[in-house]
C-alpha positions in Angstrom: 70.3 109.1 92.1 67.2 110.9 91.0 68.4 111.1 87.4 67.7 107.3 86.9 64.3 106.3 85.7 62.1 104.3 88.1 62.3 101.4 85.7 63.3 98.2 87.5 66.1 97.5 85.0 67.7 100.8 85.9 67.3 100.0 89.5 69.0 96.6 88.9 71.9 98.4 87.3 72.2 100.9 90.1 72.0 98.2 92.7 74.7 96.2 91.0 77.0 99.2 90.8 76.4 100.1 94.4 77.2 96.5 95.4 80.7 96.9 94.0 81.5 99.1 97.0 84.1 101.8 97.1 86.7 100.0 94.9 84.9 100.4 91.6 86.3 98.4 88.8 85.8 100.0 85.3 85.4 96.6 83.6 82.8 95.5 86.2 80.8 98.6 85.6 81.1 98.1 81.8 79.7 94.5 82.2 76.9 95.7 84.4 75.8 98.5 82.1 76.6 96.7 78.9 78.5 99.8 77.6 81.8 101.6 78.3 79.9 104.9 78.0 79.6 105.2 81.8 83.3 104.7 82.5 85.1 106.3 79.6 85.2 109.5 77.6 86.1 110.0 74.0 89.2 111.9 73.1 88.3 114.6 70.5 91.8 114.3 68.9 92.3 110.6 68.4 88.8 109.3 69.0 89.9 106.7 71.6 87.6 105.9 74.5 89.8 106.6 77.6 89.2 106.8 81.4 90.3 110.4 81.6 90.5 113.5 79.4 91.4 117.1 80.0 89.1 119.8 78.7 90.9 122.7 77.1 89.2 126.0 76.1 86.5 128.2 77.6 84.9 127.1 80.8 82.0 127.2 80.7 82.0 126.8 76.9 79.8 129.2 74.9 79.9 126.9 71.9 80.7 123.2 71.3 83.8 124.2 69.3 85.3 126.4 72.0 86.6 123.4 73.9 88.4 120.1 73.2 88.7 117.0 75.4 92.0 115.3 74.9 93.6 112.2 76.4 97.0 112.1 78.0 98.6 110.5 74.9 97.4 113.4 72.7 98.4 116.0 75.3 101.9 114.5 75.4 102.1 114.6 71.6 101.1 118.3 71.6 103.6 119.1 74.3 106.4 117.3 72.3 105.4 119.3 69.2 105.6 122.6 71.1 109.0 121.6 72.5 110.3 120.8 69.1 109.2 124.2 67.7 110.3 125.9 70.9 
């Protein structure tokens, strides 16, 4: 975990997350860190914070606009639209 500052507050956060063990609970991590930013990603289509997104586009991306991160709900909507227009 070399990316964390040596600040004792960060060490307290790290220690509390490690203490959760192998069965991490997203809500517990949110409580420890004080933010959902460590456990969720934002869908570029709907803007919701979700636990998982899929990245579509160039990998690795050359520009920010060459990829989109979308949640399963938005992916399902896109698939439905494609099926409707077959």
